[in-house]
C-alpha positions as a Markdown table, in Angstrom:
| # | Residue | x | y | z |
|---|---|---|---|---|
| 1 | Met | 0.0 | 0.0 | 0.0 |
| 2 | Lys | 2.8 | 2.4 | 0.8 |
| 3 | Lys | 4.3 | 1.9 | -2.6 |
| 4 | Phe | 1.0 | 2.4 | -4.3 |
| 5 | Leu | 0.4 | 5.6 | -2.3 |
| 6 | Asp | 3.9 | 6.9 | -3.0 |
| 7 | Tyr | 3.3 | 6.3 | -6.8 |
| 8 | Phe | -0.2 | 7.9 | -6.5 |
| 9 | Thr | 1.1 | 11.0 | -4.9 |
| 10 | Arg | 3.9 | 11.3 | -7.5 |
| 11 | Leu | 1.2 | 11.4 | -10.2 |
| 12 | His | 0.2 | 14.9 | -9.0 |
| 13 | Val | 2.6 | 16.8 | -11.2 |
| 14 | Tyr | 1.7 | 14.7 | -14.3 |
| 15 | Val | -2.0 | 15.3 | -13.6 |
| 16 | Asp | -1.4 | 19.0 | -13.6 |
| 17 | Ile | 0.6 | 18.9 | -16.8 |
| 18 | Val | -1.9 | 16.7 | -18.7 |
| 19 | Ser | -4.8 | 18.7 | -17.4 |
| 20 | Phe | -3.1 | 21.9 | -18.5 |
| 21 | Ile | -2.5 | 20.6 | -22.0 |
| 22 | Leu | -6.1 | 19.2 | -22.3 |
| 23 | Val | -7.8 | 22.4 | -21.1 |
| 24 | Val | -5.7 | 24.8 | -23.2 |
| 25 | Ser | -6.0 | 22.5 | -26.3 |
| 26 | Leu | -9.8 | 22.5 | -26.0 |
| 27 | Leu | -9.9 | 26.2 | -25.3 |
| 28 | Leu | -8.2 | 26.8 | -28.6 |
| 29 | Ile | -10.2 | 24.3 | -30.5 |
| 30 | Arg | -13.5 | 25.5 | -29.1 |
| 31 | Trp | -12.7 | 29.2 | -29.0 |
| 32 | Ser | -15.1 | 30.4 | -31.6 |
| 33 | Thr | -18.1 | 28.4 | -30.1 |
| 34 | Leu | -17.5 | 29.2 | -26.4 |
| 35 | Pro | -19.1 | 32.2 | -24.7 |
| 36 | Ser | -16.7 | 34.7 | -23.3 |
| 37 | Phe | -17.4 | 33.7 | -19.7 |
| 38 | Ala | -16.5 | 30.0 | -20.6 |
| 39 | Arg | -13.3 | 31.1 | -22.2 |
| 40 | Leu | -12.3 | 32.8 | -19.0 |
| 41 | Ala | -13.3 | 29.8 | -16.9 |
| 42 | Tyr | -11.1 | 27.5 | -19.1 |
| 43 | Ala | -8.2 | 30.0 | -18.7 |
| 44 | Leu | -8.7 | 29.9 | -14.9 |
| 45 | Met | -8.5 | 26.1 | -14.9 |
| 46 | Ala | -5.3 | 26.2 | -16.9 |
| 47 | Ala | -4.0 | 28.8 | -14.4 |
| 48 | Met | -4.9 | 26.4 | -11.6 |
| 49 | Cys | -2.7 | 23.7 | -13.1 |
| 50 | Leu | 0.2 | 26.2 | -13.3 |
| 51 | His | -0.5 | 27.4 | -9.8 |
| 52 | Gln | -0.1 | 23.9 | -8.4 |
| 53 | Leu | 3.1 | 23.4 | -10.3 |
| 54 | Glu | 4.4 | 26.6 | -8.8 |
| 55 | Glu | 3.4 | 25.6 | -5.3 |
| 56 | Tyr | 4.8 | 22.1 | -5.3 |
| 57 | Arg | 7.6 | 22.1 | -8.0 |
| 58 | Phe | 8.7 | 25.4 | -9.5 |
| 59 | Pro | 10.0 | 26.6 | -7.0 |
| 60 | Gly | 8.0 | 24.4 | -4.6 |
| 61 | Gly | 7.9 | 24.8 | -0.8 |
| 62 | Phe | 4.2 | 25.7 | -0.5 |
| 63 | Leu | 3.4 | 22.9 | 1.9 |
| 64 | Trp | 6.4 | 23.6 | 4.1 |
| 65 | Gly | 5.4 | 27.3 | 4.2 |
| 66 | Phe | 1.7 | 26.6 | 4.8 |
| 67 | Asn | 2.5 | 24.2 | 7.7 |
| 68 | Thr | 4.8 | 26.9 | 9.1 |
| 69 | Val | 2.2 | 29.6 | 8.9 |
| 70 | Ile | -0.2 | 27.5 | 10.9 |
| 71 | Gly | 2.4 | 26.9 | 13.6 |
| 72 | Ser | 3.8 | 23.4 | 12.8 |
| 73 | Thr | 7.1 | 22.4 | 14.3 |
| 74 | Asn | 7.3 | 19.5 | 11.8 |
| 75 | Ala | 6.5 | 21.5 | 8.7 |
| 76 | Leu | 7.9 | 19.0 | 6.1 |
| 77 | Arg | 5.1 | 16.5 | 6.8 |
| 78 | Tyr | 2.6 | 17.8 | 9.4 |
| 79 | Pro | -0.3 | 18.5 | 9.3 |
| 80 | Gly | -0.2 | 18.7 | 5.5 |
| 81 | Asn | 1.9 | 16.2 | 3.6 |
| 82 | Arg | 2.3 | 15.0 | 0.0 |
| 83 | Leu | -0.5 | 12.4 | 0.4 |
| 84 | Ser | -3.1 | 14.8 | 1.7 |
| 85 | Ala | -2.1 | 17.7 | -0.6 |
| 86 | Ser | -2.0 | 15.6 | -3.8 |
| 87 | Thr | -5.2 | 13.8 | -2.9 |
| 88 | Val | -7.1 | 17.1 | -2.4 |
| 89 | Asp | -5.8 | 18.5 | -5.6 |
| 90 | Ile | -6.5 | 15.4 | -7.7 |
| 91 | Val | -10.0 | 15.1 | -6.3 |
| 92 | Ser | -10.7 | 18.8 | -7.1 |
| 93 | Met | -9.5 | 18.2 | -10.7 |
| 94 | Ile | -11.8 | 15.2 | -11.0 |
| 95 | Leu | -14.8 | 17.3 | -9.7 |
| 96 | Thr | -14.2 | 20.3 | -11.8 |
| 97 | Ile | -12.5 | 19.5 | -15.2 |
| 98 | Pro | -15.2 | 17.1 | -16.6 |
| 99 | Pro | -18.1 | 19.6 | -15.9 |
| 100 | Leu | -16.0 | 22.4 | -17.4 |
| 101 | Leu | -15.2 | 20.5 | -20.6 |
| 102 | Ile | -18.7 | 18.9 | -21.0 |
| 103 | His | -20.8 | 22.1 | -20.3 |
| 104 | Cys | -19.5 | 25.1 | -18.6 |
| 105 | Thr | -22.3 | 26.9 | -16.8 |
| 106 | Pro | -22.2 | 30.4 | -15.4 |
| 107 | Arg | -22.5 | 29.0 | -11.8 |
| 108 | Leu | -19.4 | 26.8 | -12.4 |
| 109 | Ala | -17.6 | 29.8 | -13.8 |
| 110 | Ala | -18.5 | 31.8 | -10.7 |
| 111 | Ile | -17.1 | 29.0 | -8.5 |
| 112 | Phe | -13.8 | 29.2 | -10.4 |
| 113 | Ala | -13.7 | 33.0 | -10.1 |
| 114 | Ile | -14.6 | 33.2 | -6.4 |
| 115 | Phe | -12.1 | 30.4 | -5.5 |
| 116 | Ala | -9.4 | 32.1 | -7.5 |
| 117 | Leu | -9.9 | 35.4 | -5.6 |
| 118 | Ile | -9.8 | 33.6 | -2.3 |
| 119 | Glu | -6.5 | 32.0 | -3.3 |
| 120 | Ala | -5.1 | 35.4 | -4.3 |
| 121 | Val | -6.1 | 36.9 | -1.0 |
| 122 | Met | -4.8 | 34.0 | 1.1 |
| 123 | His | -1.5 | 34.0 | -0.7 |
| 124 | Cys | -1.0 | 37.6 | 0.1 |
| 125 | Tyr | -1.5 | 36.7 | 3.8 |
| 126 | Phe | 0.9 | 33.8 | 3.6 |
| 127 | Gly | 3.5 | 36.0 | 1.9 |
| 128 | Ala | 3.2 | 38.8 | 4.5 |
| 129 | Phe | 3.5 | 36.3 | 7.3 |
| 130 | Met | 6.7 | 34.8 | 5.9 |
| 131 | Leu | 8.1 | 38.2 | 5.2 |
| 132 | His | 7.7 | 39.1 | 8.9 |
| 133 | Lys | 9.1 | 35.7 | 10.0 |
| 134 | Phe | 12.2 | 35.7 | 7.8 |
| 135 | Tyr | 12.9 | 39.4 | 7.4 |
| 136 | Arg | 16.0 | 39.2 | 9.5 |
| 137 | Ala | 17.2 | 36.2 | 7.4 |
| 138 | Gly | 17.1 | 38.3 | 4.3 |
| 139 | Lys | 13.6 | 37.9 | 2.9 |
| 140 | Asp | 12.5 | 41.2 | 1.4 |
| 141 | Thr | 9.4 | 40.4 | -0.6 |
| 142 | Ile | 6.0 | 38.9 | 0.2 |
| 143 | Tyr | 6.6 | 36.1 | -2.4 |
| 144 | Phe | 5.2 | 32.8 | -1.3 |
| 145 | Pro | 5.1 | 29.7 | -3.7 |
| 146 | Gly | 2.0 | 30.2 | -5.7 |
| 147 | Asn | 1.9 | 34.0 | -5.5 |
| 148 | Ala | 3.0 | 34.6 | -9.1 |
| 149 | Thr | 0.1 | 32.7 | -10.6 |
| 150 | Ala | -2.3 | 34.0 | -7.9 |
| 151 | Trp | -1.4 | 37.6 | -8.6 |
| 152 | Phe | -0.8 | 37.6 | -12.4 |
| 153 | Leu | -3.3 | 34.9 | -13.5 |
| 154 | Phe | -5.9 | 34.2 | -10.8 |
| 155 | Ala | -6.7 | 37.8 | -9.8 |
| 156 | Pro | -7.1 | 39.4 | -13.3 |
| 157 | Leu | -8.9 | 36.4 | -14.8 |
| 158 | Ala | -11.3 | 36.2 | -11.9 |
| 159 | Ile | -12.0 | 39.9 | -11.9 |
| 160 | Ala | -12.7 | 39.8 | -15.7 |
| 161 | Leu | -14.9 | 36.7 | -15.3 |
| 162 | Met | -16.9 | 38.2 | -12.4 |
| 163 | Thr | -17.3 | 41.4 | -14.4 |
| 164 | Glu | -18.6 | 39.4 | -17.4 |
| 165 | Leu | -21.1 | 37.4 | -15.3 |
| 166 | Ile | -22.4 | 40.6 | -13.6 |
| 167 | Gln | -22.6 | 42.8 | -16.7 |
| 168 | Gln | -24.3 | 40.1 | -18.8 |
| 169 | His | -26.7 | 39.2 | -15.9 |
| 170 | Leu | -25.8 | 35.5 | -16.2 |
| 171 | Leu | -26.4 | 34.7 | -12.6 |
| 172 | Thr | -29.2 | 35.5 | -10.2 |
| 173 | Ser | -28.5 | 36.3 | -6.5 |
| 174 | Ser | -29.3 | 32.7 | -5.7 |
| 175 | Gly | -26.9 | 31.5 | -8.3 |
| 176 | Trp | -24.1 | 33.5 | -6.6 |
| 177 | Leu | -25.1 | 32.1 | -3.2 |
| 178 | Gln | -25.1 | 28.6 | -4.6 |
| 179 | Ala | -21.6 | 29.1 | -5.9 |
| 180 | Val | -20.4 | 30.3 | -2.5 |
| 181 | Gly | -22.2 | 27.4 | -0.8 |
| 182 | Leu | -20.5 | 24.8 | -3.1 |
| 183 | Ile | -17.1 | 26.3 | -2.4 |
| 184 | Leu | -17.7 | 26.1 | 1.3 |
| 185 | Gly | -19.1 | 22.6 | 1.0 |
| 186 | Phe | -15.9 | 21.5 | -0.9 |
| 187 | Met | -13.7 | 23.1 | 1.8 |
| 188 | Leu | -15.7 | 21.6 | 4.8 |
| 189 | Leu | -16.6 | 18.2 | 3.3 |
| 190 | Ile | -13.7 | 17.3 | 1.1 |
| 191 | Met | -10.6 | 19.6 | 1.7 |
| 192 | Ala | -10.7 | 19.7 | 5.5 |
| 193 | Pro | -11.5 | 15.9 | 6.1 |
| 194 | Leu | -8.8 | 14.8 | 3.7 |
| 195 | Thr | -6.2 | 17.2 | 5.0 |
| 196 | Tyr | -6.8 | 16.3 | 8.7 |
| 197 | Gly | -7.8 | 12.7 | 8.1 |
| 198 | Leu | -4.5 | 12.0 | 6.4 |
| 199 | Lys | -2.3 | 14.0 | 8.8 |
| 200 | Asp | 0.6 | 12.0 | 10.2 |
| 201 | Ala | 3.5 | 13.4 | 12.2 |
| 202 | Thr | 5.7 | 10.5 | 10.9 |
| 203 | Ser | 4.4 | 10.6 | 7.3 |
| 204 | Pro | 6.9 | 9.3 | 4.7 |
| 205 | Tyr | 5.1 | 11.4 | 2.1 |
| 206 | Thr | 7.1 | 14.6 | 1.8 |
| 207 | Tyr | 7.8 | 16.6 | -1.4 |
| 208 | Arg | 11.1 | 15.7 | -2.9 |
| 209 | Thr | 12.1 | 19.1 | -4.2 |
| 210 | Thr | 15.8 | 19.8 | -3.8 |
| 211 | Pro | 16.0 | 21.1 | -1.1 |
| 212 | Lys | 12.8 | 19.8 | 0.5 |
| 213 | Thr | 11.8 | 23.3 | 1.8 |
| 214 | Gly | 11.8 | 24.5 | -1.8 |
| 215 | Tyr | 11.8 | 28.3 | -2.2 |
| 216 | Phe | 12.4 | 28.8 | 1.5 |
| 217 | His | 15.7 | 27.0 | 1.8 |
| 218 | Lys | 17.7 | 30.2 | 1.2 |
| 219 | Phe | 16.3 | 31.7 | 4.5 |
| 220 | Leu | 17.1 | 28.6 | 6.6 |
| 221 | Asp | 20.8 | 28.4 | 6.2 |
């Protein structure tokens, strides 16, 4: 089982790459037939794939940073670890990519936009926290793994998508509330149980970036 789970968690990066290629390819193929809000939703999903690659691989270190922000003294593997993080992300892809590609609705697009803005705001907080923590070690920006895609892709695409939905009256008030409710449901019923259900202070599933702390290694020497 450990070998299977180790293999499964290593699939995360390849799921991101394949998903990015698939979504971008279909966006280009379907461009002329997609409404503008759907084009932006496709773009946000492609940005999510890049976001996860930035967090966990290029430069990596998001999980160590997140665990540090919430006060962990064993930040490489607790409470978040490679098993919980990759499972949450892969499950989220399974829940969102098929509906997007089969039939993108305004409500689904709103979910993408709201979630992207939440990510952008949270990454600003994470970055500010780590700037304060490592300022004396030479950190002089609020960069945190994932911030580049959050700022330069999530934020502008989400704002453009929400503007489109509002100006075209594509969602009623109840539609917006449903979108918010589905995001909260995902966080409470899927993200939180998986993250805390799979937490393990001795977990062997750490990210094997070199070094393991990714972006933050330069402030730990």
